[in-house]
C-alpha positions, -999 to 999 in steps of 0.1 A, spaced: -1 -3 -3 30 22 -7 24 47 -31 45 55 -57 77 78 -59 60 106 -79 34 106 -56 52 106 -26 77 135 -41 45 157 -45 33 155 -11 67 161 3 84 187 -17 72 218 -3 75 210 31 109 191 28 126 222 12 111 244 38 128 220 66 162 218 53 168 189 75 206 183 88 226 155 67 225 122 88 253 109 105 279 85 88 286 63 119 252 51 126 241 38 89 268 38 63 246 40 35 220 70 35 204 92 14 218 128 16 186 148 -1 160 161 19 134 139 0 159 111 7 156 114 43 119 117 41 121 83 21 143 68 43 119 79 71 86 62 59 111 33 48 116 29 88 83 36 99 68 12 78 96 -10 91 85 -3 128 49 -8 116 56 -43 105 74 -48 139 45 -37 159 15 -57 133 41 -88 145 39 -80 179 2 -77 176 -6 -110 158 17 -127 187 -3 -113 214 -33 -122 195 -20 -160 191 -5 -165 226 -36 -148 246 -65 -154 225 -92 -131 222 -104 -130 259 -68 -126 269 -61 -101 243 -90 -82 258 -75 -84 295 -43 -72 283 -56 -44 269 -74 -34 301 -38 -36 319 -20 -14 297 -49 8 288 -39 38 315 0 34 304 -9 40 268 -33 68 274 -9 84 297 24 76 278 23 107 257 3 132 281 28 122 306 53 136 291 41 171 299 52 185 265 89 177 272 95 159 239 84 191 216 108 215 242 137 193 237 132 187 201 130 228 195 161 231 215 178 206 194 168 226 164 189 256 173 217 256 153 241 259 180 230 225 193 230 213 162 267 219 154 283 211 184 284 173 198 288 187 235 260 208 233 240 178 220 256 157 248 246 182 281 210 181 259 208 145 258 216 146 296 190 172 302 162 150 282 174 120 302 166 135 337 135 154 323 122 115 310 133 102 345 111 128 361 81 126 339 84 88 342 80 88 377 51 113 379 33 93 352 39 59 366 25 71 402 -5 85 384 -14 53 363 -9 36 395 -34 54 416 -60 50 383 -55 11 380 -63 12 417 -94 32 416 -107 36 378 -110 0 364 -146 -13 361 -160 -37 388 -159 -68 363 -122 -60 355 -106 -48 388 -89 -83 392 -64 -71 366 -45 -44 391 -16 -63 399 -5 -68 363 -17 -32 355 5 -22 382 36 -40 367 28 -24 330 29 8 346 66 3 354 76 5 317 66 42 318 100 55 329 119 38 301 95 46 275 97 85 288 133 85 286 135 67 251 110 92 238 124 122 249 160 114 243 154 106 209 137 143 207 173 156 205 177 133 174 146 143 157 152 183 164 187 184 150 179 164 120 198 134 126 171 107 115 193 79 112 200 77 145 163 86 154 151 57 132 177 33 148 169 41 181 131 42 175 132 8 156 151 -11 184 128 3 211 96 -10 188 113 -44 182 123 -51 217 91 -62 233 80 -85 203 114 -102 201 113 -106 239 77 -123 234 87 -146 206 118 -158 229 94 -166 257 69 -182 233 97 -204 221 105 -217 259 73 -215 280 35 -205 278 28 -167 277 0 -154 298 -11 -119 303 15 -112 332 42 -129 314 37 -102 286 35 -73 315 70 -84 327 85 -85 293 69 -52 283 88 -35 313 123 -55 302 118 -40 269 113 -5 280 147 -6 299 162 -18 266 147 13 250 161 34 276 196 18 275 196 21 234 194 60 240 217 61 270 247 42 254 271 68 237 263 98 261 296 103 284 284 106 321 249 107 314 239 106 353 263 132 366 275 150 335 270 188 328 230 193 316 224 220 291 190 230 310 175 221 341 145 200 347 124 228 366 133 249 334 120 224 307 89 216 328 78 252 331 84 260 292 66 228 282 32 235 299 15 245 268 27 216 250 17 193 280 -17 204 276 -23 202 241 -11 167 242 -35 158 271 -63 170 250 -48 153 219 -40 120 233 -75 118 254 -94 126 221 -76 97 204 -80 69 230 -111 78 242 -125 49 221 -102 27 238 -116 41 270 -152 39 260 -147 2 246 -131 -9 285 -160 7 303 -187 -7 280 -176 -37 261 -171 -72 278 -135 -87 275 -140 -106 243 -154 -77 222 -126 -55 239 -99 -80 227 -114 -78 192 -114 -40 192 -80 -38 207 -66 -60 183 -75 -39 153 -64 -8 166 -25 -19 156 -38 -35 124 -47 -2 111 -23 15 121 -2 12 87 -27 39 73 -9 67 98 26 61 86 33 86 56 13 116 72 25 111 105 62 107 88 54 140 68 49 157 102 84 152 114 94 174 89 62 198 91 73 203 125 109 218 112 92 235 84 70 250 111 97 261 136 120 271 106 120 310 107 139 314 73 113 300 51 74 296 55 47 277 37 27 291 12 -9 287 11 -4 267 -23 19 246 -6 -8 237 19 -30 226 -11 -6 203 -21 7 186 11 -30 183 21 -46 175 -10 -20 148 -20 -23 134 17 -58 130 18 -60 117 -18 -32 93 -8 -52 85 22 -82 75 2 -68 50 -21 -48 29 7 -80 31 31 -99 14 -1 -71 -11 -11 -67 -17 28 -106 -24 36 -107 -48 4 -80 -71 20 -82 -67 56 -107 -96 60 -84 -123 46 -56 -110 62 -72 -111 98 -82 -147 92 -48 -158 79 -29 -137 105 -52 -139 136 -73 -170 132 -110 -179 126 -115 -168 161 -110 -130 148 -136 -132 125 -160 -111 144 -129 -85 148 -129 -77 110 -162 -54 111 -141 -32 136 -114 -32 115 -135 -18 87 -148 10 109 -115 17 122 -95 18 87 -108 55 78 -104 67 115 -64 59 113 -62 73 79 -78 107 88 -58 103 124 -22 103 103 -29 136 83 -42 149 120 -10 144 137 10 161 104 -15 192 110 -5 190 146 30 186 142 32 221 122 10 240 143 37 227 175 65 238 152 50 271 150 47 274 187 12 273 186 2 239 205 -28 249 221 -47 261 186 -67 227 184 -73 223 218 -110 234 213 -114 216 182 -106 182 201 -126 192 225 -160 196 204 -149 163 188 -149 142 217 -183 158 228 -193 148 193 -178 111 200 -196 108 233 -231 117 220 -227 95 190 -219 64 211 -249 77 233 -272 73 206 -260 43 184 -250 19 213 -284 7 218 -288 -5 184 -248 -10 174 -234 -18 207 -195 -20 209 -196 -9 172 -210 23 180 -177 34 195 -159 29 163 -186 49 145 -183 76 171 -143 78 167 -150 85 130 -171 113 135 -148 128 160 -116 126 133 -140 142 106 -145 169 129 -114 174 136 -99 173 100 -120 201 90 -113 223 121 -76 216 121 -74 222 83 -90 258 88 -66 268 117 -35 258 94 -48 278 64 -53 305 90 -19 304 101 -1 304 67 -22 328 55 -14 354 86 23 346 78 21 358 44 2 390 53 30 397 79 56 390 55 40 416 29 39 444 56 75 437 70 83 440 31 67 471 25 
């Protein structure tokens, strides 16, 4: 379902020219593209590789745990997933913006100091978020699912390692070192499914074992980012954690609303659906994730384009980027919906045939979500993380109202329909915000040029 090279060039040309990404580091991957378009395609390739790994992880979990066990695992990790990015408190974007500064990109010691700052920030946000998740698992699980709290507690311990990995790789992303960024993220993505596979070869894997392996995988991810940083704990830092937390507040609020919106359907499923239907729904979420890859990866460059004060996107650039992204998403979604049924039966087994209907509804949800992530990245790069909050708040109200209206007749499927309605509302609203921002920039440039 990958687009042709000509189509990809048309969607990426304007933003890649604006981004002016830094050449990649020879020490990480010997053969790499030098051009910005090459970096985009290189990053897309890595993103698809990560998706393949995550799909393998999803298939392993389904095969090892079965429909009901998959539902139990989904419950155990739900609050971890919901607060993974929210708990970063905006630190990822702040570190990314500091890394994009020319003096940081051009000096390795400045990068090392920033990496140490990112490490301490990740440890801090990880500890705080872990504590919150533990409390939520104690007091905010449905009564019928409260017996899973010991497993949920174990899963919550993975947050520290995941936070450190996410915030430290923001240094690579902001400085344009996408070879390092891709490599570290790929190792982080591959650690858990690889551990699952090894465990499956030597023992029976249950939900508890999967939770323990999730924590071990997070430690591997963290170690991948710390290796190569001299004196990571005691070395000099570029910025103190308190300063970073203060600066990150607008981004943290934006991420709170964004992630709550994107995972509201999973929260509704946990509270309204039995384990087996929750397992069907949760197993299809990673299955449709490939539809987000291209526009989501484009968002990495859109962030840099928004943060670049030397070049500005034009309205015609937005026409081309947004129009081509939507066209690609429409074509790939149709193709996906034609093949997903047989693929589910082959990869997941006959027991998951009832899950196919969820995949058909969630496919357009995922496709639109990818476009929204790209638009959101641009606004964050522009220093406007709070701009989409009203749109997402209204979209959540639309989702809850849709679920309330349709649940008596459609059951759990109404939640997927509600997710689609919310994504459509957000796409229209965020597109308008981006167009208005680009237009305002052009007006300001004309005034300054007079």
